[in-house]
Every structure is written in C-alpha cells, then in structure tokens.
N, C-alpha and C positions, 0 to 999 in steps of 0.2 A: 482617420477614421483610427481608433485604440482598438489595438489585437490584444487578448488576453495569451500569454505565451506559456503561461503553466498550464497542463494539463495532465491527466494520467496519472496512476498509482504505480508507487515504487513499493515494492513488500520487501522486507528487510527479515530475513530468517536468521534467528541465534540458534545455537547449541547445535551446530552441527546437520547432520542430514535427516533424523528419525522423522522430521514431518515435511519433507521436501516434496513427498508426493500430495500431500494435502494442500502446499500451498500452490504447488505448480496447477494443480486442479483449480483453483480458484483465480490463479492468473487467467487461463485457459478461457472459464466460464466469462472472467471481464472481457476479454479480446470477442469471444462471440457476442458478445452485447457491445461491441465495439468500442471498446475503454482500453484505451492505450494503457499495457501494465507491463511491468518487467518485474524480473526476481531478481533478488540480492543476496545470494551467500557463498562466504567466503569465512569460515571459521579463523583462520588466521588473521583477521585483519580486526579492529575494533568497531564498534558500533558509531563511535565517531566518523572516521574513516569511511564507512557503509552511508551514514547522512549525508556526509559530503558529495559522495556519488550522486546520491538520490537528487541532492540541491540542483547540483550542475546538468543533471539530466532534465531540471526544470517540470519534476512531478508537483502536480496540485496537491494530492496527497500522499504521505508518506504510511506504512503501516510496518511496526517492528512486532516480529511473531516469536516467541520462546516458549521454554516449558511452562512458564507461570499464565501466559496467556493460552494455551492450551489444556492447561490445568483447571484455569477459573473460568474456561468458555468465555472470554470478554476481548476484545482488541480494543486499540486505541487508533484513531485517524489522528495525524498530525496534518495540520492543513499549512502548507509551506509560504502560503502569501503573509497569512497573517500571524501565522505561529500558536494557532489556537489547537486544544487538544481536547477530543470527545469520544466517549466509551460507550460501546456497541457490544450487544451478545452475539458470540463468534459466530454462531447459526445463523446470523443475517449479514452477514460480512459481503454478498455480492451484490445484494439488494442496496445494501447500503451504497456502497460504492459505485455502483451503477445509476444509483439516484445523483450522488453527491458530483458526480462528472457526466451526467447528460445538461445540454444546452439546448435552449429555443431558440430557433434561427426565425429570427420576425423582423 
C-alpha cells in the first residue's frame, strides 16, 4: 500500500514580523481544522533557505507571504509534489488550504 508522505502547510513570512499575528491566526485556524501547519519566519535567512526547510519538512503546500501579498490581498500556493503554483484571494486562505489538505478515507 502506497502512503503519501507529504502533508500539511508551511507558511513562510517574509519582510519581518509586521504580519506575524495574521499568519499565526491562519496557522491556528488550520490546526483547529486538523490540518498540519507550521510558521517559518526568519528575516536573516533567504527565501531559498526557508523553502528548503519547508521541503525537508515534507509539506504538501507552501505559501510565501510578504508585503506584496498583503497589499494585493492575493496569495500563491506551491504544491511541493508537482511544483505547480495557484493564486487565490487572501480572504479565502483558510478555506482553500483546508480543502487542499483534506483527504477522504475509504
């Protein structure tokens, strides 16, 4: 039996702590919905380094949030299995990620 080892969401925050409370609220909402979620924020590290950490953590989806995403009220989800990227409205972030990380057992 094949088991998918990638699961959950890695939330990478760029540009420092200005939006940390908002991102933590998203992470906690996902966890309440039983979606594994983690917050990665280290202004001293490069985006590439944080993406490598997310990949090593075996997240299914990775979201990078910075000033531009909050300003434009859009976010992109990178599927770490196939590398595809989709864009969504920021106000729907929790619903989109719950749907993408829900699995039917059958």
